[in-house]
Backbone as JSON, one array per atom type, in Angstrom:
{
  "sequence": "XXXXXXXXXXXXXXXXXXXXXXXXXXXXXXXXXXXXXXXXXXXXXXXXXXXXXXXXXXXXXXXXXXXXXXXXXXXXXXXXXXXXXXXXXXXXXXX",
  "N": [[82.57, 134.97, 99.56], [83.25, 133.31, 102.53], [85.82, 134.07, 104.91], [88.54, 131.84, 105.53], [88.75, 129.86, 108.5], [91.14, 130.03, 111.17], [93.58, 127.43, 111.76], [94.02, 126.75, 114.44], [91.64, 127.55, 115.65], [89.81, 125.81, 114.38], [90.82, 123.37, 115.35], [90.32, 123.65, 118.1], [87.5, 123.79, 118.12], [86.86, 121.26, 117.08], [87.92, 119.66, 119.12], [86.23, 120.32, 121.26], [83.81, 119.37, 120.2], [84.34, 116.65, 120.0], [84.36, 115.86, 122.63], [81.73, 115.46, 123.21], [79.8, 116.63, 124.83], [77.71, 118.24, 124.14], [75.17, 118.63, 121.61], [76.03, 118.54, 118.1], [74.87, 120.58, 116.58], [74.41, 122.56, 118.51], [77.01, 123.15, 119.39], [78.13, 124.14, 117.03], [76.54, 126.42, 116.7], [77.23, 127.84, 119.03], [79.89, 128.49, 118.47], [79.6, 130.0, 116.25], [79.55, 129.0, 113.64], [78.64, 127.03, 110.74], [76.75, 123.94, 110.8], [77.55, 122.16, 108.85], [80.19, 122.96, 108.32], [81.39, 122.2, 110.75], [80.92, 119.42, 110.77], [82.39, 118.68, 108.48], [84.96, 119.42, 109.35], [85.25, 117.65, 111.47], [85.24, 115.17, 110.11], [87.56, 115.49, 108.55], [89.47, 115.72, 110.59], [89.25, 113.2, 111.75], [90.23, 111.63, 109.64], [92.84, 112.6, 109.5], [93.8, 111.73, 111.96], [93.74, 109.04, 111.61], [91.52, 107.53, 112.22], [89.55, 107.18, 110.42], [89.12, 106.23, 107.02], [90.69, 108.07, 104.41], [92.1, 110.96, 102.75], [94.93, 112.58, 104.05], [96.06, 115.86, 105.08], [98.73, 116.21, 104.33], [99.0, 114.23, 102.39], [97.22, 115.19, 100.49], [98.47, 117.59, 99.77], [100.82, 116.55, 98.67], [99.73, 115.13, 96.49], [98.68, 117.3, 94.99], [101.08, 118.61, 94.32], [102.37, 116.59, 92.82], [100.58, 116.33, 90.68], [100.8, 118.86, 89.55], [103.47, 118.78, 88.77], [103.37, 116.65, 86.95], [101.73, 117.77, 84.95], [103.44, 119.8, 84.04], [105.58, 118.26, 83.03], [104.25, 116.92, 80.96], [103.67, 119.08, 79.28], [106.27, 119.89, 78.6], [107.09, 117.59, 77.25], [105.37, 117.66, 75.03], [106.3, 119.98, 73.74], [108.89, 119.14, 73.04], [108.22, 117.03, 71.31], [106.97, 118.41, 69.21], [109.12, 119.99, 68.39], [110.91, 118.03, 67.48], [109.45, 117.04, 65.3], [109.41, 119.32, 63.69], [112.17, 119.69, 63.11], [112.64, 117.3, 61.79], [111.19, 117.65, 59.46], [112.73, 119.59, 58.21], [114.92, 118.21, 57.28], [114.11, 116.66, 55.17], [114.43, 115.06, 52.0], [114.75, 116.96, 48.96], [114.16, 119.49, 49.73]],
  "CA": [[83.06, 133.74, 100.16], [83.73, 133.6, 103.88], [87.24, 133.92, 105.18], [88.78, 130.57, 106.22], [89.04, 129.96, 109.93], [92.5, 129.57, 111.5], [93.7, 126.02, 112.14], [93.88, 126.63, 115.9], [90.22, 127.65, 115.93], [89.2, 124.54, 113.96], [91.24, 122.32, 116.29], [89.59, 123.86, 119.35], [86.1, 123.43, 117.92], [86.83, 119.8, 116.95], [88.16, 119.09, 120.45], [84.99, 120.48, 122.03], [82.8, 118.48, 119.62], [84.69, 115.26, 120.3], [84.01, 115.55, 124.02], [80.36, 114.98, 123.18], [79.0, 117.19, 125.93], [76.57, 118.95, 123.57], [74.93, 118.24, 120.22], [76.84, 119.24, 117.09], [74.17, 121.82, 116.21], [74.61, 123.55, 119.57], [78.42, 123.54, 119.36], [78.31, 124.99, 115.85], [75.89, 127.69, 117.0], [78.03, 128.54, 120.03], [81.13, 129.0, 117.87], [79.26, 130.87, 115.14], [79.84, 128.35, 112.36], [77.54, 126.16, 110.32], [76.9, 122.52, 111.15], [78.3, 121.47, 107.8], [81.61, 123.24, 108.59], [81.83, 121.38, 111.87], [80.96, 118.02, 110.33], [83.55, 118.52, 107.59], [86.17, 119.48, 110.17], [85.34, 116.39, 112.22], [85.65, 114.11, 109.17], [88.97, 115.72, 108.2], [90.29, 115.41, 111.77], [89.26, 111.74, 111.88], [91.13, 111.11, 108.61], [94.2, 112.96, 109.91], [94.18, 110.91, 113.11], [93.74, 107.63, 111.22], [90.31, 106.85, 112.69], [88.65, 107.03, 109.28], [89.89, 106.27, 105.76], [90.62, 109.33, 103.69], [93.41, 111.56, 102.52], [95.36, 113.56, 105.05], [96.48, 117.13, 104.49], [100.03, 116.03, 103.68], [98.77, 113.46, 101.17], [96.58, 116.1, 99.53], [99.51, 118.5, 99.29], [101.69, 115.77, 97.79], [98.99, 114.89, 95.25], [98.66, 118.55, 94.24], [102.43, 118.83, 93.78], [102.63, 115.6, 91.78], [99.75, 116.67, 89.51], [101.42, 120.03, 88.93], [104.71, 118.31, 88.12], [102.97, 115.84, 85.8], [101.27, 118.7, 83.93], [104.62, 120.46, 83.5], [106.31, 117.29, 82.21], [103.48, 116.69, 79.74], [103.88, 120.25, 78.41], [107.64, 119.8, 78.07], [107.1, 116.49, 76.28], [104.7, 118.14, 73.82], [107.22, 120.91, 73.08], [109.95, 118.34, 72.43], [107.63, 116.29, 70.2], [106.79, 119.36, 68.1], [110.45, 120.38, 67.89], [111.44, 116.91, 66.71], [108.72, 117.0, 64.02], [109.87, 120.46, 62.9], [113.51, 119.43, 62.6], [112.56, 116.18, 60.85], [110.71, 118.22, 58.2], [113.82, 120.37, 57.63], [115.9, 117.3, 56.7], [113.52, 115.82, 54.13], [115.06, 115.29, 50.7], [113.99, 117.77, 48.05], [113.94, 120.85, 50.24]],
  "C": [[83.62, 134.07, 101.53], [85.23, 133.33, 104.02], [87.47, 132.59, 105.89], [89.15, 130.8, 107.69], [90.46, 129.44, 110.19], [92.49, 128.12, 111.99], [93.5, 125.83, 113.64], [92.4, 126.68, 116.3], [89.52, 126.34, 115.58], [89.55, 123.42, 114.93], [90.5, 122.43, 117.61], [88.13, 123.42, 119.23], [85.95, 121.91, 117.81], [87.02, 119.13, 118.31], [86.9, 119.18, 121.31], [83.93, 119.51, 121.51], [83.08, 117.02, 119.96], [84.39, 114.88, 121.75], [82.58, 115.06, 124.14], [79.47, 115.5, 124.27], [77.76, 117.91, 125.43], [76.37, 118.46, 122.14], [75.75, 119.09, 119.26], [76.19, 120.57, 116.71], [74.43, 122.91, 117.25], [76.06, 124.05, 119.57], [78.67, 124.49, 118.2], [77.7, 126.38, 116.1], [76.71, 128.5, 117.99], [79.29, 129.17, 119.44], [80.86, 129.88, 116.65], [79.63, 130.3, 113.78], [78.65, 127.48, 111.98], [77.82, 124.72, 110.73], [77.73, 121.79, 110.11], [79.81, 121.73, 107.93], [82.13, 122.28, 109.66], [81.91, 119.91, 111.47], [82.14, 117.76, 109.41], [84.86, 118.53, 108.37], [86.35, 118.2, 110.96], [85.79, 115.24, 111.32], [87.13, 114.25, 108.8], [89.88, 115.37, 109.37], [90.36, 113.9, 111.98], [90.21, 111.11, 110.86], [92.59, 111.39, 108.98], [94.7, 112.06, 111.04], [94.2, 109.41, 112.79], [92.53, 106.86, 111.7], [89.36, 106.53, 111.55], [89.5, 107.04, 108.01], [89.67, 107.6, 105.05], [92.02, 109.9, 103.51], [93.71, 112.59, 103.6], [95.81, 114.83, 104.32], [97.81, 116.98, 103.77], [99.89, 115.23, 102.4], [98.14, 114.33, 100.09], [97.6, 117.06, 98.93], [100.46, 117.78, 98.33], [101.01, 115.48, 96.46], [98.94, 116.14, 94.37], [100.0, 118.81, 93.56], [102.73, 117.86, 92.65], [101.81, 115.88, 90.52], [100.32, 117.87, 88.78], [102.66, 119.63, 88.16], [104.39, 117.5, 86.88], [102.51, 116.73, 84.64], [102.45, 119.39, 83.25], [105.39, 119.5, 82.59], [105.57, 116.98, 80.91], [103.64, 117.85, 78.76], [105.27, 120.22, 77.79], [107.74, 118.72, 77.01], [106.47, 116.92, 74.96], [105.6, 119.1, 73.05], [108.33, 120.13, 72.38], [109.43, 117.55, 71.22], [107.46, 117.2, 68.98], [108.13, 119.81, 67.51], [111.06, 119.27, 67.05], [110.76, 116.82, 65.35], [109.18, 118.13, 63.12], [111.24, 120.19, 62.29], [113.53, 118.25, 61.63], [112.09, 116.68, 59.49], [111.83, 118.96, 57.49], [114.82, 119.48, 56.91], [115.31, 116.38, 55.64], [114.22, 116.1, 52.81], [114.14, 116.12, 49.8], [113.7, 119.15, 48.58], [115.22, 121.61, 50.28]]
}
């Protein structure tokens, strides 16, 4: 898997591509990246700038954190549910 490019590099490439002085294929070739990388970076930059609908980096990070927190709470809830069932069994008459 290729190493991710630094944010500054991506920002520079997106800025050059947005100027529209050369085709996307040529810009990608000049910077040594694939066209799909450049197109993805352009779409992400448009979403970040509000020019296109989509999730921004901060929204994605918040979603990841909320999903992680939700998973943790569900695990804690399951532990408490099992503990309650265990203690309820201990207090049944006849034991």
